[in-house]
C-alpha positions in Angstrom: 10.1 -23.9 15.4 8.8 -22.5 12.1 11.3 -21.5 9.3 11.5 -17.9 8.5 9.8 -18.6 5.1 6.9 -20.5 6.7 6.4 -17.8 9.3 6.2 -15.1 6.7 3.9 -17.1 4.4 1.6 -17.8 7.5 1.4 -14.2 8.3 0.8 -12.9 4.8 -1.8 -15.7 4.0 -4.0 -14.6 6.9 -4.2 -10.9 5.7 -6.0 -9.4 2.8 -5.8 -6.2 1.0 -7.3 -3.0 2.5 -9.8 -1.0 0.8 -9.4 1.8 -1.7 -9.5 5.5 -1.9 -9.3 8.1 -4.7 -6.5 10.7 -4.4 -4.9 13.3 -6.7 -2.4 12.3 -8.9 -0.2 15.0 -7.2 -0.6 13.2 -3.8 -0.1 9.7 -5.0 3.6 9.2 -4.8 4.4 5.9 -3.0 0.6 4.7 -3.1 -0.4 1.2 -4.2 -2.3 1.7 -7.4 -5.6 -0.4 -7.1 -7.1 0.3 -10.7 -5.5 0.6 -14.0 -4.5 4.1 -15.3 -6.5 4.6 -18.7 -5.3 7.4 -20.9 -7.9 10.0 -21.5 -6.2 11.6 -24.5 -3.7 10.5 -27.2 0.0 11.6 -27.0 1.2 13.2 -29.0 -2.4 14.5 -30.1 -1.0 15.2 -33.5 2.3 14.8 -35.5 4.9 17.1 -33.9 8.3 18.3 -34.9 11.1 16.7 -33.0 13.5 19.4 -33.9 14.0 23.0 -34.3 14.1 23.6 -38.1 11.8 23.9 -41.3 8.8 21.6 -42.1 8.2 21.1 -45.9 6.3 19.0 -48.3 8.8 16.6 -49.8 6.2 14.3 -51.1 8.6 11.5 -51.3 10.5 12.9 -54.0 14.2 13.0 -54.2 16.4 15.0 -54.4 14.8 17.6 -52.1 14.4 21.3 -53.6 17.3 23.3 -53.0 15.4 26.3 -52.0 12.1 26.9 -50.5 9.7 29.9 -49.7 9.2 30.4 -46.1 5.3 31.1 -45.7 5.0 31.2 -41.9 6.2 29.8 -38.4 4.9 27.3 -36.1 5.9 26.9 -32.2 4.7 24.9 -29.5 1.2 25.9 -28.5 1.0 28.2 -31.7 0.3 26.1 -34.8 0.5 27.4 -38.3 -3.1 27.7 -39.7 -2.2 27.4 -43.4 -1.1 24.5 -45.7 2.5 23.8 -46.9 2.5 23.0 -50.6 5.6 21.9 -52.9 8.4 24.5 -52.8 7.4 25.9 -49.5 8.4 25.7 -45.9 7.3 26.8 -42.4 9.7 27.7 -39.7 9.1 25.2 -36.8 9.9 24.8 -33.2 10.5 21.6 -31.3 7.0 20.3 -30.0 5.2 22.4 -32.5 2.2 20.7 -34.4 3.3 19.7 -37.9 1.5 22.0 -40.5 -1.0 20.5 -42.9 0.7 19.2 -46.0 4.0 19.0 -44.3 5.8 15.5 -44.3 9.3 16.4 -43.4 11.5 18.4 -41.0 14.8 19.6 -41.8 17.3 20.8 -39.0 18.0 24.5 -38.8 21.6 23.9 -38.8 21.1 22.0 -42.4 19.6 25.4 -43.8 20.7 28.9 -44.6 17.9 31.5 -44.4 18.0 34.2 -46.9 15.0 36.6 -46.1 11.9 34.8 -47.1 13.8 32.0 -48.7 15.6 29.0 -47.1 18.4 27.1 -48.8 18.9 23.5 -47.8 22.5 22.7 -47.3 21.9 19.1 -46.7 19.5 17.1 -48.6 16.1 16.5 -46.9 15.0 12.9 -45.9 11.4 12.0 -46.1 9.7 11.7 -42.9 12.4 12.6 -40.7 12.4 14.4 -37.2 8.5 13.8 -36.7 7.0 12.6 -33.6 4.0 10.8 -34.8 0.5 11.0 -33.4 -0.1 8.5 -30.6 3.6 7.3 -30.7 3.7 7.6 -27.0 0.1 6.2 -26.2 -3.4 6.5 -27.5 -6.7 7.3 -25.9 -7.8 4.3 -24.0 -4.4 2.6 -23.6 -3.6 1.4 -20.1 -0.6 2.3 -18.0 1.7 0.0 -16.1 0.2 -3.2 -14.7 -1.9 -3.3 -11.5 -1.0 -3.6 -8.7 2.2 -1.1 -8.3 3.7 1.1 -6.0 3.7 4.5 -7.8 7.1 6.0 -8.6 7.5 9.6 -9.8 7.8 8.4 -13.5 4.4 6.6 -13.1 2.9 10.0 -11.9 4.4 11.6 -15.0 2.6 9.1 -17.2 -0.6 9.6 -15.5 -0.3 13.3 -15.7 0.4 13.1 -19.5 -2.5 10.8 -20.0 -4.7 13.8 -18.4 -5.5 11.7 -15.3 -6.1 13.9 -12.5 -7.2 11.3 -9.8 -6.0 7.7 -9.1 -7.5 5.0 -7.3 -5.1 3.6 -4.7 -5.2 1.2 -1.5 -5.8 3.3 1.5 -2.8 3.5 3.8 -2.9 0.4 6.2 -3.2 1.4 10.1 -0.6 -0.4 12.0 -1.0 0.0 15.9 2.4 -0.2 18.0 2.4 -1.2 21.6 5.6 -1.2 23.7 5.5 -3.3 26.9 7.8 -3.3 29.8 8.1 -1.7 33.2 11.8 -0.6 32.4 10.9 1.4 29.3 10.6 5.2 29.0 10.2 7.6 26.1 13.2 9.7 24.9 13.4 12.7 27.1 11.2 11.3 29.9 12.5 10.2 33.4 14.1 6.8 33.2 13.2 4.4 36.0 15.8 2.6 37.9 17.4 0.0 35.8 15.5 1.3 32.8 16.0 1.9 29.2 14.7 4.1 26.3 12.0 2.5 24.2 13.6 2.9 20.7 12.2 0.0 18.9 8.7 1.5 18.1 10.3 4.6 17.0 12.3 2.9 14.3 9.4 0.5 13.2 7.1 3.5 12.9 9.5 5.1 10.6 9.5 1.8 8.4 5.9 1.7 8.4 5.6 5.2 7.0 8.3 4.3 4.5 6.4 1.2 3.3 3.1 3.3 2.9 1.4 2.6 6.2 0.2 4.7 9.1 1.6 4.1 12.6 -0.7 4.4 15.6 1.5 4.9 18.8 -0.4 3.2 21.7 2.5 4.1 24.0 4.0 1.9 26.8 2.1 -0.6 28.8 3.7 -1.9 32.1 4.1 -5.4 32.8 0.5 -6.3 33.9 -2.0 -8.2 32.0 -4.8 -5.7 32.5 -2.7 -2.8 31.6 -1.5 -4.4 28.4 -5.2 -5.2 27.6 -6.3 -1.8 28.3 -3.6 -0.4 26.0 -4.4 -2.7 23.2 -8.0 -1.4 23.0 -6.6 1.4 21.1 -5.8 -1.0 18.3 -9.6 -1.4 17.5 -10.2 -0.7 14.0 -6.4 -1.0 13.1 -5.3 -3.6 10.2 -2.4 -5.0 12.4 -1.4 -4.6 16.1 2.4 -4.9 16.5 3.7 -5.4 20.1 7.1 -5.0 21.4 8.6 -7.1 24.1 6.7 -9.7 26.3 6.9 -12.2 23.6 9.4 -14.7 25.3 8.9 -17.3 28.0 9.8 -15.3 31.0 7.6 -14.5 34.2 7.1 -10.8 32.9 6.6 -11.9 29.2 2.9 -11.4 29.2 1.6 -10.5 25.6 0.5 -13.7 24.7 -1.5 -14.1 28.0 -3.0 -10.7 27.7 -3.9 -10.6 24.0 -3.9 -14.0 22.4 -5.6 -16.0 25.3 -9.2 -15.8 26.0 -9.1 -12.3 24.1 -7.8 -14.0 20.8 -5.7 -16.8 19.5 -2.2 -17.9 18.8 -1.0 -18.9 15.3 2.6 -19.5 16.1 5.1 -18.7 18.6 9.1 -18.8 17.9 10.7 -18.9 14.7 14.3 -20.5 13.7 16.0 -17.2 13.2 18.7 -15.1 14.9 17.9 -12.3 16.1 14.1 -12.4 16.6 13.4 -16.2 17.8 10.7 -15.3 20.2 8.3 -14.0 17.4 4.5 -14.5 17.8 1.4 -14.2 15.4 -2.2 -14.5 16.1 -5.2 -12.4 16.7 -6.4 -10.0 19.3 -10.2 -10.0 18.8 -10.5 -9.1 15.2 -7.1 -7.5 14.8 -4.2 -9.6 13.5 -1.4 -9.5 16.2 2.4 -9.5 15.3 4.5 -9.8 18.6 8.2 -9.0 18.2 11.1 -9.1 20.7 11.8 -6.0 22.6 15.3 -5.9 21.8 15.9 -3.1 19.3 17.8 -5.1 16.8 15.5 -8.2 17.0 12.4 -5.8 16.5 14.1 -4.3 13.6 15.1 -7.5 11.7 11.7 -9.0 12.5 10.1 -5.8 10.9 12.1 -6.2 7.8 11.4 -9.9 7.4 7.7 -10.1 8.4 6.1 -6.8 9.0 7.2 -5.3 5.4 5.9 -8.3 3.7 2.5 -8.1 5.8 2.3 -4.4 4.8 2.8 -5.2 1.3 -0.1 -7.8 1.3 -2.4 -5.2 3.0 -1.5 -2.9 0.0 -2.2 -5.7 -2.5 1.4 -5.8 -3.5 4.1 -8.8 -3.7 4.5 -9.8 0.0 7.7 -11.7 -0.8 10.8 -11.7 1.2 13.3 -8.5 1.3 15.4 -8.5 -1.9 18.9 -10.2 -1.4 21.9 -9.7 -3.5 25.4 -11.5 -3.7 28.7 -10.3 -2.0 31.8 -11.7 -0.8 32.4 -12.7 2.9 35.0 -10.4 4.4 36.1 -12.8 7.0 35.9 -16.5 7.8 32.3 -17.7 8.8 31.8 -20.3 11.2 29.3 -23.2 10.7 25.7 -22.2 11.4 23.3 -23.9 13.7 19.6 -24.7 13.1 18.5 -21.0 13.1 18.8 -18.7 10.1 21.4 -15.9 11.1 21.2 -12.2 10.2 24.6 -10.7 10.8 24.9 -6.9 10.8 27.7 -6.2 8.3 29.6 -3.3 6.8 29.9 -3.3 3.0 33.1 -2.3 1.0 34.7 -3.1 -2.3 37.9 -5.1 -2.8 40.7 -4.4 -5.4 38.6 -5.8 -8.2 35.5 -3.8 -7.3 33.5 -6.9 -6.1 31.2 -6.2 -3.0 32.4 -7.4 0.4 30.3 -8.0 3.3 32.1 -8.0 6.8 30.1 -9.0 9.9 30.7 -6.6 12.8 32.5 -8.2 15.6 29.4 -7.6 18.0 26.2 -9.2 17.3 24.3 -8.5 20.4 20.6 -8.0 19.6 20.4 -5.4 22.4 22.9 -3.0 20.9 21.6 -0.4 18.6 24.9 1.4 17.6 26.2 -1.7 15.6 22.8 -1.8 13.8 22.9 1.9 12.8 26.5 1.6 11.6 25.5 -1.6 9.4 25.0 -1.4 5.8 23.4 -4.8 5.4 22.4 -8.2 7.0 24.6 -11.1 5.8 22.3 -14.1 5.7 23.4 -17.4 6.9 20.9 -20.3 6.3 20.2 -23.0 8.9 23.0 -25.6 8.7 25.2 -23.4 6.6 28.7 -24.9 6.7 31.9 -23.1 7.7 32.9 -20.6 4.8 36.3 -18.9 4.2 36.8 -15.3 3.6 36.0 -14.6 0.0 33.1 -17.1 -0.1 29.8 -16.1 -1.9 27.1 -14.9 0.5 23.8 -13.3 0.3 22.9 -9.8 1.9 19.8 -7.9 2.5 20.6 -4.2 2.1 19.7 -1.7 4.9 19.7 1.4 2.9 16.8 3.5 4.1 16.0 0.8 6.7 
């Protein structure tokens, strides 16, 4: 069996980033930036006032004049058209362009207005309270490094740079095919001994969250030809994900149907729990990721392998899910040769330290414990027994 890390590496190394498209900056949130943002203007475009007050020509002299003649007003978007000379001042608002000749702004609370005169109650300091031209960025400057998943703050920068369009990776198309005679969609008639197909619904939500487009191919019964017929809908997709039929039972037919004469199988089985019967290969020209049918196994496999695969298709870092440290909320038994992912609840102890407590039931077919979990507590293969309070690594499930 492959290790989790080796399996992930073999999956992502077989994939390549998808093509690009151009979208409006207003529609680019969460997209993968494919070409640098280059400023089309300088920000600020000129020296601006950082405060409400008075702009004056100090000329580097000290002390500042005690009183000045107010010759006009400047507001944001309404600059003063004249020039400020010695002994003169212009009433100025935050964000207004600094008038010609002015080199200093004094705060309005440090002044006393008397008709067309203003008296400084505090000494002015040369060059204070001015946002200098180009202090944020200059025309031709680049934005954050590429590739990058665009956050709201990135869109604010692009808009400020006067960039109306951004070049991003197109959304990868991920086809989803559930298999099994026992499956029914929510709300449909359930066959005798049947269950609801929940895995593909959760994974489709993860795909959308990660920037892909899920394509639901429905449910294929446990017949090779039926599985092949349904899988034809994956033509043109960037990845086909199947649910169920990946183990070694008489009704586990995905490998025979899709990776036999119609494709190839790279690997089958990973040293992990839950999710051991994971397969990867190709169905024709489409990469194939076969995950177990149990909903917890499917979810964990999606986090560990499908997430990195989507990142690779988007040109992003295809590394493993981020982990962080916590303390074990109970004693942990020694682990076997498979990497374990224990659904756990998070809390804090009296010192404020993060505590991860595995749930008492770890059955991969039970969805409720997964829904109530906050994290996966990771136990590496061969990990020795650990006492309560020992340091452990966790993968957060927030939003997953």
